N, C-alpha and C positions, 0 to 999 in steps of 0.2 A: 428308757426313754432318750436319754442323751445319745446312745449309740444309734437308735433308729432315725433320730433326726440328722444325725452325721451322714448316715447312709443316704437319707433323703437329698441332702445338699450335694452329695457326690453324684447321685443320680441326674439331679439337675444340671450339674456341670456337664454330664455326659449328653443331656439332652441338647445343650448349647452347642457343644462340640460337633454334633452330628444333625444339627437343626436344619440344614440345607436340603434334606430329602423331602421331596414332595410338597413344597411349599404352597403350590398353586391348588392343591387338591382340597384344601379346607378354606371355606369362604368366611373367614373371621375378620371383622374389621373393628378395631384396628388390629394389624398383624400382630401376633404374640412374639416374645422374645425367642421362643424355642418351641418347635412342634416336631414330634416323631411319631409316625404312623406305626401302630403295632398290628398283629394279626387278629382277625375276627372282627365282629360287630356286637354292638349292644343294642338289643331290641327292647323297646319299652314295654313293659307288662301291662296287662289290663287293670292290675291293682299295683300301685306304685308306693313303696314304703320309703320315706325320707327320713334319715336319723340326723337330727339336729343336735349341736351342742348346747350345752346349758347356757342360760342367760337370755334375756328378752331382746338383747340388742340384735339378735340374729333374725328376729321376726320378719323383717322386710325381705331378707334372701329366701327364707322359707315360703312366704307368702307369694313372692314372685314366681318361685320354681312351682308351687301349688297351682297357681293360676294358669301358667303357660303350659304345664304338662297335663292339664285336665281339659281346658276349654275346647282345644282344636282336636285332641286325641279322643276324648270321651273316657280317658283313663279315670280310675278312682284313686286319689292320691291321699295317703295317710301320713301324717308327721308323728314321729315317735322320738322319745329320749333314750330309748334303750332297745336292744335286741337286734335282730337281723334287719337288713335294709338293702335296697336297691341303689339308692343315693345317699352318701354320707358326707356330712359337713364337719371338717374337723379344724378346731383352732389349736394351734400348736402350743403345747405346754411351754416349750422352750423356742424363742423366736428364731426363725431361720433369717440370717442376716441378708441372704441373697435377694429375698424378694421383698424386704421391707414391709411397710404398713399397708400398702395397697396391692401387693403381688399376690400370687396364688400358684398352686400347682393343681392341675386337673388331670386326673388319671382315669381314663375310660377303659374298662375291661369288658369282655362278653357278658360277665355275670354282675358286675358292679361298677358304679361311678363313685369316685372320691374327689372331693375338692378340699384342699389343705390351704390354710392362710395363717398369718400371724395375728391379723385383726379382721373384725368383721367386714370392713370395707373390701378386703381381699376376697372373701367368700362371695361377696355381692358380685365382684367383677368376674369371678370365676364362674358364677351362675350364668352372667350375661354371655360369656363365651359358650358355656355348655349349650345354651338354647340355639346360638348360631350354628351349631353342628348338626341340628336337626333339619328336615326338609323345610323350605319356606312356609309350608302350610301351618307350621307351628305358631305362626303370628296370628291366625284367624281368630277372631273373637267367638266364632261358633264351630260346632263339629264338623271335621272335614273327613269324609269317608274315602275308602280305597287308597290310604297312604300307607306306605311301609315305614313305620315310626322306628327306624334304627339309624344308628350313627357308627362310624368306624372306630375301632379301638385306637386310642392315641394317647399320647402323653405330652402335656403342654406345660411349660414353665414361663411365667409371665410376670412383668412388673413394668411400671411406667417409666419413660424416659425423663420427664419433668413433673413438677408437682402441681404447677397451675396450668389446668386443661379447661379453658373457659369458652363460654359462648355469651355474647351480649345481646340482651333483648331490650330494644326501645320501646317503651310503652308510652312514651310523652307524645310522640307524633300521632300515633293511633293507639287508642286504649285496648287493652286485652283484659278480659275478666280474670278472677281468680282461678276458676277451673281451667281456663286456657293456659294460664302460666304453670299451673301443675302438669297440664298435658305436655308442655314444653319441656319441663324438667323430666318428666317420665321418658321422653324421647331422647334426651341428651344422655341420661345415664346408660342408655343401651350401648352407648358407644364410649363409655368410661369417661365422659366429661365430669369434672368436679367443681367447677365454678360457674356460678350465673352472676353475670355482671348485669345489674338491673339499672337501666337508664330511666330514671324517674321523673326528671323535670327538664323542661326545654321551653322554647318560645311558643309552643302550641299546647302545652298542658303542664300543670303541676299535679302529680298523682299520688303524693303520699300526705296523708293527714298529720298536720302540725297542729296540736291542740292549743297551744299558746298563740297561733297565728291562724285562726280560722278562715280568713278571706283567702288563704291560699288555694283552699279547695271549694270554698263557696263561690268564689270568682275565678280563680286562676285554672280550675279544672274543666271549664265548659267554654266551647267556641262554636262558632256557626259551622255547619256540616257542608263539606264540599267534597265532591267526587269527580275525578278526572286526572289530568296530569299534575300533580303537586308541584308547586313552584310556578305555576302559570295560571293559577286562579284570579278571577276578578276580585277586587276588594269587597269585603264583606259589607252590606249596607246596614244603616244604623238600626232599621226595624227587623232585621232577620233574627230568628230565634237562635240563642246559644244553647242548643240542646245536645250538642255532641261532646262527648267526653266521658269523665268519670275519675274515680280516685280509689285508693285502698285505705280503709280504715286502719288504725293502728293493730286492732285485733286481726285483721286479715293479713297485715304484714307479718305479724308473729305466726300466723298460721302457715303462710308461705315458707317462712324461714325454718319452722319446724318440719315442715313437708320435706323441704330440700334436705336438711340435715338427716332425717331418717334414711335418705337416699344417698348419703355421704356427699353432698353438695353444699358447698358455702356459698352464702348469698353476699356479694358486695354491692352497696347502694352507690348510684351516683346522682349527687346534686350538683348540676352544671352551673358554674359560676366563674368569673363575673359575667361573661358573655352567655348567649343562649338563656337569658333570663327574663324574657318579655313576659312570662306568666307571672313571675314574682312582682314585676313592676306595675303590671295592670292590676294586681291584687293590693299592692302598697306602693302608689306612685311616689311616695316621699323616698323611696330607696334610690330614686334617679336624681341626677343633678340637672336634667334637662327640662327646659321649659316646655309644657304642653304634654309631659308624660301622663298626666291625669286623664288625657283624651285617647289613650292607647287602647287598643283591644288585642286579644290573642290573635297571633298569626293563624290562618286557616289553610294557608299554602299558597297565598299571593306572593310576588316577588317583594323582598324587602331588604335585599343585600345586593350590591354591585361587585361582582367578582371579575370583572373585565381587567382589572389591575392585578389579579392574582390575590394572594393572602398577604396581610389581613384583608377582608373585604371592606368596601366603603358602606356603612350603613345608612339606609334611607330613614329609619327610625332608630332611636338609641334602645337596644335591647340589653344593656349592661347595667349591673349594680354599680353604683358610683364609688370608687375606691377612695374618694375624699370626704365621704359622708359618714360620719360616726354612727348614725342610725343603722347603715348596713352591717356594722360589725355587732351591734346589739341583736339585729335581726338574725345573722348567722350564728350567734351564740345560741338563740333559741332553737333554731333549725337543728343545729349539730348536737345540742343537748338531748333532743328527742331522738334523732336518727341513731345517736349512740347507744341509746337504751333499747332499741328495736333490734339492731343487728350485732350478733355477737362476733363477727369476723373483725380481725384487728384493724383493717383498713377502711377507710371511707374515701370514695372517689369524688373528687371536686371539680371534674372537667377541666377548665381552664383553656379550652380550644377556641379558636376562631373569634376571639373578642375583638370587635372593631376598634380602631384608633381614633376616627375622625371626630367623634363627639367629645372624647377626652382632650384631644389636641387643642380645641378651642374653649374648653370649659375653664372658667375663672378658678372654681374651687380646685380642680386638678393641677392647674398651673400653680396655685398657691401651695398645694401639697408638695409639688415637686421642688419649689423653692425651699420650703421648710426642711424637707427630708434630703436635699442635696441630690435629687433624682435628675438625670439628664436626657433620659429616653422614656417613651411610652412602655416598653417591655419592663423597664424598671418599676414603672408605676403599677403594673400588673404583679410584679414579684413582690412589691410592698403589700399588696392586697393579699396574695397567697401566704406570705410569711405570717401575716397577722392571723389569717384564717387557720393555719397549721397550729398556731399556738392555741387557738380555741379548741381545735379537734384534739390536740395533745392533752389539754386540761380535761378532756372527757374520757381519757384512757385509750385514745385510738391514734392511728397513724394515718398520715395523708398520702394520697396517690392522685396524679393527674395526668392528662394528655401532655404530649411532648412539648407543647408551646410553652409550658411553665419553666422549661430550662432557659429560655431566652433572656429573661432579667436576673437569672441567678436563682438557686434553689438551696435549701438547707441540707445538711448531710442525711436527715432523716427522711426526706421526701422520697417517695418511689414514683416511678415513670411508667406510663403506658405509651409505648412507640408506635404511632400510627402513620406518620409521614414517611414511610420506609423504615429501614432498621437502623439508620445512621445514628439518630438520636439516642436509641436504645443502647446501642454499641458504646457511644460517648458517655452516657450515664453510668453504664455497668464499669466502664474503665475508671470512673471517678468514684466508685464504691457505692453507687445508688442501686437499689432493687428495681428491676425492670420486668415488665411483661410485654412480650412482643406481639403486636397485632397490626401489622403493616398493610396499608391499602393494597400493596402490590400482590399480596397473597390472601389476605384474610378479611376482606370486606365483602361479606355476602349479601349486601344490599345492592351490588353491582349486577348489571345485566350478565347473565351466564350463558346466553346464546345470542343469536342475530336480533337486532333491534326490531325486526318485523315480527318477532315471536315474544318479545318481552315488554314489560311496562318500561317506558323510557327512563334511563338513568344516564348520567353524563360519562359513565365509564363502564367496561366490561371486565369480567373475571371468569374465565373458563375453568373447568374442572382441572385440566392438566396443570394450569398454573397454580392453583390453590393446592395441588398435590406437591408442588416444589417447595412449600413452606418449610423453612428450618427455624425453629424458635431459638436455636442457640448458634448464631452465626460464628464462624471461626475466629473473627476479629474481636468478638465481645469477651468479656471476663465472665466465664461461664458460672462462677461462684455467685454472681449477681442476677442471674437470669432465673427469675421465678417460673417462667414457662411462657405459653402463648395462648392466644384465643382468636375467635373469629367474631366479627361485629355485624349485627344486623340492624341497621337503622331502618326506620319504618315509614319514612315519608311516602312511598309508593306502595306499602303493604297495609292493605285495608282490613285483613281478616286473618284468622289463624290458619286457614288453608293455604294462603299465600305465605305465610311465616313458614310453614312446612316446605313449600315448593322452593323458597329461596335458600332454606338451610340443607336440604338434602338434594344431591348427594355431595355438595361441597363440604357439608359437616363431617362426612366420611373422610374426606382428604386431610382436613384440619386434625380430626381425631387421631389418624394414622400418624401425622407428623409430631404431635405432642405425646403419643404414648409409645410408639414403636421405636426400636433402634433405627438410627438413620440408615445403617447398611441393610436393613431388611426391607427397606422400601422399594417396590418395583412396580413401575407404571402398568405394564401389560398384566400382572397379577392382580393389581388393584382394580383395573378395569373388569376383568373376569369376576372379581368379588362384588363389584358395584352392581353388575347386571343381576347377580344372584340376590343382592339386597333389594333391588327393585322389586323382585318378585315378593320378597318378604313384606316391603311396604305396601305392595297391591293387596296382599292378604289382610295386612293390618288396616287397611283403608287409610293409608297416610299419603298425602300428596307429595310429589317430588318432581324435579325437572328433568325431562329426557333430552336436554339440550346437547348431551354428547353425541347424539345421533344425528344431529343438524350439522350441516357444513358451515364452514367459515368462509364468509364472502369477501373478497377483496376486489377493488375496480382500479384499474389503471387507465390513463388517457395518453394516447399517442397521437399527435396532431388533432384531428378533430373526431377520432374513433375511440370508442369506449370498449374495453375488455374486462370481462368477469372471470376471475380465477377462484375455484372452489377447492377447498381442502377439508379434509375430515380430521376430527380430534382423535378418533379410535380407527383401528384398522378393520378390514373386512367389509367396508360399506361400498356400495356402488351408488353414483349420483346421476339423476335424471332431470332434465330440465326442459322447459318451453318458453318461448317468446309469443306464442300465438294465441294466448289466453285461454288454451285448454289445459287440462289437468295432466301432468306427466305420470307415467307409470313404467314399469320395467321394460316395457316393449318400445319405449321412446330411445332415442340414441343415447347410449351411455357417455357420461362426461369423461373426457380424455385430456383435454388441453383447454387453455383459456378461450372463452367465447366471445366473438365480436357481437355486440349489441346492434340489433337490426335498426336502421334509421327510423322506421315508423313505428317500432315496437313501443307498447305502452306498458306491458307487464311482464315480469319474469317470474315463472314458478319453478320450484325446486323441491326435490324429494330424494330421500336415501332408501335404499333397499339393502337388505342383507339376504342374498340369494334371491328367493321368489317373494319374500315377506317384506312390506314396508317397515322401515326402521324408524326415519325421522318423521317429523311434522311436515305437512305441506307448506312451504313458505312461498308467500306471495309478496313481491316487492315491485313497486312502481318504478319504472325506468328513470322517471325524473329524480328519484330518491337514489337510485343506483349512481347516477352521475354526479350527485352531490358527494358521494363517497370517493370519488376519483382521486388518486394521488398524482 
């Protein structure tokens, strides 16, 4: 056994050495460490035998393969513990140090497929890669006929670049059911994500049952329902019914945690304090130091922060827990006691972002706290709060993580940081010996618009796929020893349903997955685009929504004297652009775009579409000329 494993490691070294051969032929996301094509093909038989290793831990991988290899293909799949097989799963008796706990070696030969790993997680990720080798129709939930169910013989050696590969799902702004959260977990593991950051509380809702504080969900989980442009809603009227919302019972929380763990995903909860806490204040007004807090209602999407002066914002109402109020720490002790019991992961995320200062600055209790504790700035006041909260969390056997604002007043050596305002705060924290997760807005905020504003729900910023693909979770200036990994964040102010969750996540979730799993030197934009288009077909068969924004042009407007010019560029190569200003719908028989276009004086609409050859590629974009002019540089 030792000799065979040694030979296996040498073979893997060989794979890595020659792994540059034909990297674009395989549509695997994220890109494996090493891929070498062999001769021949494996054809899936009508009766498939899977040989599993002993131990119930591997049921999820076996069940996954059984489902994927039978539904679309119509093959009969049998799972065995001994005898001959078409697909064999092997747990190494002696660990291969090259592939670690999550790596695998996938060997496809004309007569047999073998997946080897040190741990069950590796087998699971190897199975995800195997399924991606099959034609896109493999993702269909029903049988697809007239498909050649064969894959090329190949040797793949693979393991992740970083340990923390996360997606954050905000369920506070808009609520998602238990089944929808599970659906999201099932989607993320297909691309080897292993962390679900669960944003459970905010100004718009408190989503986790705390049995010792029942009003948090009786009152704090429900608000007036509004639909439209979040952030621009009219104030809720006193008699409007508060029927929108929901929360997760503790049994449901345990169910999600167990469901995720079976799929090798850890769940980190976020209880966002001291800002973003209006739902808690509405439930328990005594947590505020501001007069009139007992009249507050949950935010439904109406404006309540003035961002005109930048961060921190000027609050129109006080959405903070009062750091000078001892009842707040009693409250946090109860919350963290129950949260710690529900989530086995070592860290609890406490938010700490965007806490407004203006109410604290004029509050007598806060001023007295500052005088008593020798604090000279408001960030130091928040740091006082965070340090007391951290002691509570540590007393429950957990560690604290927060957004990068918690750096401003000083943090303890044991605090971990999630860097969202770029990478500089994460770099700074890593250099001072703090553990860091990189999730910068620059590359990883997947709530941002991913195409032109004429096609997207309006958000204040954009993040195209090619920019997301540039994400590097381990910047060269950082101390890599303290970079846990990276993640993408999906805030849901403008995300009303699970279909839009899918649309916002994919394909940018592909880009982030490849950034946190694949070796940096293996990333290649053109290869990635080709793979992404293949995975669009896979998502079509799986009936999963995604954004086609990569086919839509990027629109730039410049003004020269009193004339306006529109410049159009494409994110990917091979597209032709056609336009009109005459209110008609352009097609490929219209003049092809070649240079910036002068906007005609009396035009009212511009329409734009892209083609690949004779076939429409992008969506028909319709932009009012008056809106074009507002974009002018």
